[in-house]
N, C-alpha and C positions, 0 to 999 in steps of 0.2 A: 169359084171363078173370081170372087173378090180377093181371096187370099193369094191367088196367082198374080193378080194385078198389083197388089201391094208389094210382093216380092220383086217383081220387075222394077217397080218404082224405087225400091231401096237400092238395087244394083246400079241403076242409072245415077242415083245421087252419089253413091260411092265413087263411081267413075268420074263424075264431074269434080268431086272434091280432090281426087288424086291428080287430075289434070291441072286444077288451079294451083295446088301445092307445087307441082313440078315447074310450072311457068314462073311462079313467084320466086322459087329458089333459084331458077336460072337468071332472073333479073337481079336478084340481090347478091349472088355469089360474085366476088371480085374476079375479074378476068386478068390474066397476065398481060401486061402492056409491053410493047416494044419500046426501044430507046427513042425512036422518032415520036411515037405517040406520047411518051412521058414528057419530052421537051415541049411538044405542042401544048400539052395541058398545063404544065407547071411554069413555063417561061413565056411562050408566045401569047397564050390567051390573056394573061394579066396585062402584058404590055399593050396588047391590042385594045382592051377595054379601058385601060388608063388613058391611052391617047385619044380614044373616041369620046370619053367622058370629060376630058380636060376642058376648062373654059377657054373659049376662043376670043381673041381680041377683036372686038367689033369696032368699026369706024365710028368716030364721034359724030353724033347728030348735029353738033354745033359747027359753025363755020370757023375757019382758022382765025379770022379777024375777031370773032366773039371770044374765043379762047384767050387770045392775046389781050383783049380788053379786060377779061376777068382777072388775069394775072397782073395786069397793070393796076387795076383798082385795089387788089390785095396788097401789092407792093407799095403803092403810094398812100394807102390808108390802113396802117397796121391795126387800128382799133376796130375796123369793120369786120363783121362776120359774114357768113354765107347769106343769111337772110337780108342783111343790109345791102349787100351787093345785088341780090336778086331784085330788091326794090328799085335800085338805080337802073338795072337793066330793063325793068318794066317801063320806066319813064322814057327809055329810048326805044320802046316797042320791040324789045328782045326778050323772048321767053326762054327760060332755063330753070330746071328744077333745082331745089336746094342741094340734093345729093350730087348733082353734076357739078355745081359750083364748088362744093366741098372737095371733090376729087381734084380739081385743078388748084385749089388753095393749098392742099397738102403738099403739093410738089414744090412750093416756094420755100426757100430756106428762111428759118426764123432768125431775126436779128438777135445777137447776143448782147446783153447789157454791158455798158462800159464799166470798167473797174471790177473789183472783186465782190463776191457775194457776202451777205451779212454773216453767214456761218463761217466763211473763210476768215473774215476780219476778226471775229471773236476768237477763233482758234489760234490765229497768229499773234494776237495781242492780249490773250487772256491773262498773262502774268503781270501786265501793266494796265489793266482795266478794272475799274470799280463800277458797281451798279447800285443805285439808290432807289428807294421806294417808300411809300407811306402805308401804314396799316391802321385802320380805324376800328376801334372797339368801343364798347359801352360799359360803364361801371354798374354797380348794384342799383343805383338810382336812375339808370338809363341816361346818364350824361355822357357825351362823346369824349373820347380820348384818342390821341393820335400818337403813333410810334413811328419814328424815322430810323431807317436802317441803311447802312453802307456795307456792301458785301464785295469782297475781292473775287473775281471770276475764276482765276487760276486755281486757288487753293480752297475756295468756298468759305474763307474765313470772314466772320462778321467783324468789320473794322470798327464800327461805331453804332451805338443805339441811343436814341434820345426820345423822351416822352414829354408831351405838353397837351394842354387843352386848346391852345390857340396857335396853330402853326403859321405864324406870319412869315413874311419874306425875311425880316431881320433875324428871326429865330432860326430859320432854315440855313441862312448864311452863317450864323454863329456855330451851328452844328458842323458845317463843313470846315470851319476854322479849327474846331476842337479835334476833328478827325485827321487833320494834316499838321501835326506839330513837328518842329525840328526838321522841316524839309521832307517829311514822309508824305508823299503824294503819288497819285497815279498819273499816267499819261492821258488816259481817256476816262471819262465819267459818263456812263449810260443812264439816262433818265427818261421818264415818259413826259407827256404833255400836260401834266398837272399844273393848275394855276398857282400852286403854292411856291413854285420856283419863279421868283421874280428877278428884278434888276439887281438887287443886292446879292443874291446868290450867284448871278452871272459875273458880277464884278469880283467877288472873292475867288471864283474859279479862274478867271482870267489873270488875276494878280498872282495866283499860285502856279500858273503855267499849266493848268488843266484844260484839256479840250473837251467841252461838253457835247455829247452825241445824243440827239433826241431820237427816240424811236418813232416809227410811223404810227399814224392814228389807227386804233382798233387792231393792233398787232401785239398781243401779249407775249407771243413767242420771241419777239425781239429782245425782251428783257426776261427771259425764261428763268435764269438763275435766281434773280430777286423774287420773281413770282413764286417759284418753288420754295424758297426759304419762307416766304410769308405763309404758305400753306403748311409747312412744318411747324411754324410758330403756333398757328391756330390748332392743328390736330394734336400736337404733342404738349401744348402748354395752356393756352388761353381757353380752350374749350372745356377744360377741367377745373377752372378757377372762377370764383365769384370776386370780381375786382371791387375793392372798397374805395379806391381813388387813385390819384396820380402816383403817389409814393408807392402804393402797393404794386401797381403795374411796373414801375421802374425796378423794384426789387425782383419781381418775378422774371422780367425780361433779362435782368442782369445775371440771375442764376442760370437761366436757360441758355443764354449766349455763352457763358463760361463753359457749360456742359457741351454745347454745340461745337465750340472751337477745340476743346481739349480732349473730349472723350467720346464723341458720337462718330462712328464710322459712316462714310458716305459711299454709296454705290457708284456714283459718277466718278469717284477717284480710286476705284479699286479697293473699297472697304478701308480706306485710310482716313485718319482724322485730319482736319485742317492744320492744326498746330500740335504735332506730336511732342509729348514731354521728353521722349528719348528716342534715339534711332532704333528701328526694329532689329532685335538680335536674333540669334539662332533659337529654334525651338528647344525648350528645356524639359519637355515632358511633364513630369509631376513635381519638378523642383519648385519650391516656394509655395506658400499658402496664398490662395486667391481670396481677396476681400471685396465686398460690395459696398460702395459709398452711396448713400441715398442722395437724390437730387430732387429739389422742389417738394420736400416733405415725403419722399418715397414714391413720387409719381414715376420717376426713372431711377436707374441705378448705374453707376459707373464701376466697372470691374477692373481690378488691377492686382498684381502680385505684391504681397507684403515684402517689405525690405528685409 
């Protein structure tokens, strides 16, 4: 009797399994669709849900007069932000969130500054603009030394370099005289707000017909060419030397400036040197022997073809 019952149970289980497989296969087997059903599935349904889920423009909870007041405050007070305007509205018993105020402030046109931008000015007048800056270092006995540089922005050429222990106004003015002999002068001279540039420096610049342009406070990018040159001087020269004194620093900077002007390629100028010794010619392949000339005792090398 028990064996007969187990056999009936096995047959029932097999029938249930076959029924389940048939129904699952019917659900998963793709059915051929008509053209109308395909359009409804592939075109109409995405458009419907896109329209249904699109954000709807809600009416502003603020009154029209409040919106006009926010725009007026932003227009009349260009230095005010959303939080500052929110405080003014609270003084008038008008409540509005910061996000709401920002939404109406973004709609106002931002005033453009008068005149040309600083980058545009430098790009238009780079060939007639010099930049100057100081570099302070210490010698072997930890005594301060100061180096003064003048750099032409257009070619990156170092026009003049001076070294002293006491950079007074008279000394700085004399450096500007030495850098502008025989009428060689720039139209503009960019400098920072260092106190070493005094009245004597200003008189020499005015007498030479040079317009001195002062950079804004805490804006090193305004004098980026000079700042980048000072970084090159430190990384490629002074960080590898123990300076014995003023004369040693003057010789080292003189050798580096000569290498910088005549032999060092610059990425900002398309890998060209500031003062090329000869116009670039056609590639000669393996013609001519290449020699390496040591600079600063072998710290750098200048490569050129032998004559």
